[in-house]
C-alpha positions as CSV (number, residue, x, y, z in Angstrom):
1,M,0.0,0.0,0.0
2,H,1.4,3.4,-1.0
3,T,1.7,5.9,1.8
4,S,3.1,9.4,2.0
5,D,4.4,11.9,4.6
6,S,4.5,15.6,4.8
7,V,7.9,16.9,3.9
8,L,8.0,18.2,7.5
9,L,8.9,14.7,8.7
10,P,12.2,14.2,6.8
11,R,13.0,17.9,7.5
12,F,12.6,17.2,11.2
13,V,15.3,14.4,11.1
14,L,17.6,16.5,8.9
15,A,17.5,19.4,11.3
16,R,18.6,17.1,14.1
17,A,21.4,15.7,11.9
18,A,22.6,19.3,11.4
19,A,22.4,20.0,15.1
20,A,24.6,16.9,15.7
21,G,27.2,18.3,13.3
22,L,26.4,16.2,10.3
23,D,25.8,17.3,6.7
24,P,22.0,17.1,6.2
25,T,22.4,17.3,2.4
26,R,24.6,14.2,2.4
27,L,22.2,12.3,4.7
28,A,19.2,13.2,2.4
29,R,21.1,12.0,-0.6
30,A,22.0,8.7,1.1
31,A,18.2,8.2,1.8
32,G,17.5,8.9,-1.8
33,I,15.5,12.1,-1.3
34,P,15.6,14.5,-4.3
35,G,16.8,17.9,-3.3
36,W,13.9,19.7,-4.9
37,L,11.4,17.9,-2.6
38,L,12.9,19.4,0.5
39,A,12.6,22.8,-1.0
40,D,8.9,22.6,-1.3
41,G,7.2,23.3,2.1
42,D,3.9,21.7,1.0
43,A,5.3,18.6,-0.6
44,R,4.2,15.1,0.1
45,V,7.0,12.5,0.0
46,S,7.2,8.7,0.1
47,S,7.0,7.3,3.6
48,D,10.1,5.3,2.8
49,Y,12.3,8.3,3.5
50,F,11.4,9.1,7.1
51,P,12.3,5.7,8.8
52,R,15.3,5.4,6.6
53,L,16.7,8.8,7.7
54,W,16.4,7.8,11.4
55,E,18.3,4.6,10.6
56,L,21.0,6.5,8.8
57,L,21.3,9.1,11.6
58,E,21.7,6.3,14.2
59,H,24.4,4.7,12.1
60,E,26.3,8.0,11.5
61,L,26.3,8.8,15.2
62,D,26.8,5.2,16.3
63,D,24.4,5.7,19.2
64,P,21.3,3.4,19.6
65,D,19.6,6.2,21.6
66,T,19.9,8.8,18.9
67,T,16.2,8.9,17.9
68,L,15.0,9.1,21.5
69,R,17.3,12.0,22.4
70,A,16.8,13.8,19.1
71,T,13.1,13.7,19.2
72,G,13.2,14.9,22.8
73,S,14.0,18.3,21.4
74,Y,10.7,18.4,19.5
75,R,8.7,21.6,20.0
76,L,5.0,22.1,19.3
77,G,4.4,23.3,15.8
78,E,7.2,21.5,14.0
79,F,4.7,19.1,12.4
80,G,2.4,21.7,11.2
81,L,-1.4,21.2,11.0
82,I,-1.6,18.1,13.2
83,D,0.1,19.9,16.0
84,Y,-2.3,22.9,15.8
85,L,-5.3,20.6,15.5
86,I,-4.3,18.9,18.8
87,S,-3.2,22.0,20.6
88,T,-6.4,24.0,20.0
89,A,-8.7,21.4,21.6
90,D,-10.1,22.2,25.0
91,T,-8.7,19.1,26.8
92,V,-6.1,16.5,26.5
93,G,-8.7,14.0,25.5
94,G,-10.1,16.3,22.8
95,G,-6.6,16.6,21.4
96,F,-6.1,12.9,21.3
97,G,-9.4,12.6,19.6
98,V,-8.1,14.3,16.4
99,L,-5.1,12.0,16.1
100,S,-6.8,9.1,14.4
101,P,-8.9,10.9,11.9
102,Y,-6.4,13.6,11.0
103,V,-3.0,11.9,11.3
104,G,-3.0,11.8,7.5
105,S,-2.2,15.5,7.5
106,V,1.3,14.6,8.5
107,S,1.6,10.9,7.4
108,T,-0.6,8.2,6.0
109,N,2.0,5.7,7.1
110,Y,0.9,5.9,10.8
111,R,-2.3,4.6,12.2
112,I,-3.3,5.4,15.8
113,E,-6.3,3.5,17.2
114,L,-8.0,3.3,20.6
115,G,-7.1,0.0,22.1
116,E,-7.9,-1.5,25.5
117,Q,-9.8,0.6,28.0
118,T,-10.6,0.1,31.6
119,E,-12.3,2.4,34.2
120,T,-8.9,3.8,35.0
121,E,-6.7,3.5,31.9
122,S,-6.9,4.1,28.2
123,T,-4.5,2.6,25.7
124,F,-3.7,3.7,22.1
125,D,-2.2,1.3,19.6
126,I,0.3,2.5,17.0
127,Y,0.9,0.9,13.6
128,L,3.2,1.6,10.7
129,V,1.9,0.5,7.3
130,N,5.2,0.6,5.5
131,A,8.4,0.1,7.5
132,E,10.5,-2.8,8.6
133,G,13.3,-3.8,11.0
134,R,15.3,-1.2,12.8
135,A,13.9,1.7,10.7
136,R,10.4,0.8,11.9
137,D,11.5,0.6,15.5
138,L,13.0,4.1,15.3
139,A,9.9,5.6,13.6
140,V,7.8,4.2,16.4
141,Q,10.1,5.6,19.1
142,M,9.8,9.0,17.4
143,A,6.0,8.8,17.4
144,L,5.8,7.9,21.1
145,V,8.3,10.5,22.3
146,T,6.4,13.1,20.3
147,L,3.1,12.1,21.8
148,V,4.5,12.3,25.4
149,S,6.4,15.6,24.8
150,R,3.4,17.2,23.1
151,M,1.1,16.4,26.0
152,R,3.5,17.9,28.5
153,Q,3.8,21.1,26.5
154,L,0.1,21.4,26.0
155,T,-0.7,21.1,29.7
156,G,2.4,22.7,31.2
157,Q,2.6,19.6,33.5
158,S,4.8,16.5,33.6
159,M,2.4,13.9,32.4
160,D,4.0,10.5,32.3
161,P,2.3,7.5,30.6
162,V,1.4,4.5,32.7
163,R,2.9,2.1,30.3
164,I,4.8,2.0,27.0
165,G,4.7,-1.2,24.9
166,L,7.3,-1.6,22.2
167,R,7.7,-4.4,19.6
168,E,11.4,-3.9,19.5
169,R,13.8,-6.0,21.6
170,A,14.8,-4.7,25.0
171,P,18.0,-2.5,24.8
172,R,21.0,-3.0,27.1
173,R,20.3,0.3,28.9
174,L,17.1,2.1,29.6
175,D,18.4,5.5,30.5
176,A,17.3,7.2,27.3
177,F,13.8,5.6,27.5
178,T,13.3,6.7,31.1
179,D,14.6,10.2,30.2
180,Q,11.7,10.6,27.7
181,F,9.0,8.5,29.3
182,G,9.5,9.2,33.0
183,T,7.9,6.7,35.3
184,A,6.1,4.7,32.6
185,R,6.5,1.0,32.8
186,L,8.4,-0.2,29.7
187,D,7.4,-3.5,28.1
188,F,9.6,-4.8,25.1
189,G,8.9,-7.5,22.7
190,V,5.1,-7.1,22.8
191,P,2.9,-7.8,19.7
192,I,1.7,-4.2,19.2
193,D,3.4,-0.8,19.9
194,R,1.2,1.1,22.3
195,I,0.9,3.8,25.0
196,T,-1.3,3.8,28.0
197,Y,-2.4,6.9,30.1
198,R,-4.6,7.3,33.1
199,T,-8.1,8.0,31.9
200,V,-8.4,11.0,34.3
201,D,-5.5,12.6,32.5
202,F,-7.7,13.1,29.4
203,D,-9.9,15.6,31.3
204,R,-7.0,17.9,31.9
205,P,-7.4,21.3,30.2
206,Q,-4.9,22.4,27.6
207,I,-3.3,25.8,28.1
208,T,-3.3,26.3,24.3
209,A,-7.1,25.7,23.8
210,D,-8.7,27.8,21.0
211,P,-12.2,26.5,20.0
212,L,-12.7,29.0,17.2
213,L,-9.4,28.2,15.6
214,A,-10.0,24.5,16.1
215,A,-13.2,24.6,14.0
216,V,-11.3,26.4,11.2
217,L,-8.4,23.9,11.3
218,R,-10.7,20.9,11.3
219,R,-12.5,22.0,8.2
220,H,-9.1,22.4,6.4
221,A,-7.9,19.0,7.8
222,A,-10.9,17.3,6.3
223,T,-9.4,17.9,2.8
224,M,-6.1,16.1,3.7
225,P,-5.3,12.4,2.9
226,P,-7.0,10.1,5.5
227,P,-5.0,7.4,7.3
228,P,-5.3,3.9,5.7
229,P,-8.1,1.6,7.0
230,R,-7.1,-1.4,9.1
231,T,-6.2,-4.2,6.8
232,T,-8.0,-7.6,7.3
233,E,-6.4,-9.4,4.4
234,W,-3.7,-11.2,6.3
235,P,-5.8,-12.4,9.3
236,D,-8.4,-13.7,6.8
237,R,-5.7,-15.6,4.8
238,V,-4.3,-17.1,8.0
239,A,-7.7,-18.1,9.2
240,S,-8.4,-19.9,5.9
241,V,-5.2,-21.9,6.1
242,L,-5.6,-22.7,9.8
243,A,-9.1,-24.1,9.1
244,E,-7.4,-26.6,6.8
245,V,-4.4,-27.7,8.8
246,L,-6.2,-28.0,12.1
247,D,-8.3,-30.9,10.6
248,S,-5.2,-33.0,10.4
249,S,-2.4,-31.6,12.6
250,E,-1.2,-29.1,15.1
251,A,-0.9,-25.7,13.5
252,L,2.8,-24.7,13.1
253,L,3.9,-21.1,12.2
254,D,6.4,-22.4,9.6
255,Q,3.8,-24.6,8.0
256,V,1.2,-21.8,7.6
257,A,3.8,-19.3,6.4
258,R,4.9,-21.8,3.7
259,R,1.3,-22.1,2.5
260,L,1.1,-18.3,2.2
261,Y,4.4,-18.1,0.4
262,T,6.0,-15.9,3.0
263,S,8.4,-16.3,6.0
264,P,7.4,-16.8,9.6
265,R,8.8,-13.5,10.6
266,T,7.0,-11.6,7.8
267,L,3.8,-13.4,8.6
268,Q,4.0,-12.3,12.3
269,R,4.7,-8.7,11.3
270,R,1.8,-8.6,8.9
271,L,-0.5,-9.9,11.6
272,A,0.8,-7.3,14.1
273,E,0.2,-4.6,11.5
274,S,-3.4,-5.8,11.3
275,G,-3.9,-5.6,15.1
276,T,-3.6,-9.2,15.9
277,T,-0.9,-11.9,16.6
278,W,-0.1,-15.5,15.5
279,R,-1.1,-16.9,18.9
280,L,-4.4,-15.1,19.0
281,E,-5.3,-16.3,15.5
282,V,-4.4,-19.9,16.4
283,D,-6.6,-19.7,19.5
284,R,-9.5,-18.3,17.5
285,A,-9.1,-21.1,14.9
286,R,-9.0,-23.8,17.6
287,K,-12.2,-22.4,19.1
288,R,-13.9,-22.3,15.7
289,H,-12.7,-25.9,15.1
290,V,-14.1,-27.2,18.4
291,E,-17.4,-25.4,17.8
292,Q,-17.7,-27.0,14.4
293,L,-17.0,-30.4,15.8
294,D,-19.6,-29.9,18.6
295,S,-22.3,-28.9,16.0
296,S,-21.6,-31.7,13.6
297,P,-24.1,-34.6,13.7
298,P,-22.7,-37.9,15.2
299,G,-21.5,-40.4,12.7
300,G,-22.2,-44.1,12.4
301,V,-25.9,-44.0,13.3
302,D,-27.8,-47.1,12.2
303,H,-31.2,-46.6,10.7
């Protein structure tokens, strides 16, 4: 699926590269970005560039915490329309409410959805449509740091999340993560990248609220590219294969991946992008299989 970003995203990385003493033009060239694209303030660019730039910056500085620290210098307004849409809302919850429908104004590669909710906590799941490996991990780090930093700037208070869930493997040191996320519990190697806040935090007023400007901005944002819908193709394909193999054997990840002409790792990634996991799909398939067996008429009945 083709996705695009506002040119503000690669510019954000290149500005951090320049601040670190690197040549941003050389870094942009290494990522394959045509120079004329960066000169156009309203341009939309391929979503391939942004994660790749973070990966190149990390390599150049030889520091695995580069993205966390660099994004920590983010200031409200650097991402244009989406920042102003969020900041003009009356409350933190109102600001979060514009993320999902209007994130396309800055990127159609990100999808942010409301996840698990309890009486005391609210979780938001974060997906990248097109990104893999370390580049994907870094793009997610950037998104999470931006969310946390923006909320602190909008309220003028230190608002730490309850939990941060990251698909990436746990690093050797957590210093840079705790610097950005404060007291939040950090969970690594989870199926879906996500952030959890206390539900009461969403009632906090924003010091930048401007209802009249918010209405104007939302009318403009309605003309921007929407985020892509959640894909259901891969879960459906996996369910179809599982329905066949469970009749004769225990479902194995390698076995199902071969039938779908992909690798086990890619299959797990595709399922995660669709908001599910291999284990969850197997459990669902087994439940359906048992229900079908229970509803089947008994065989061998003599008439």
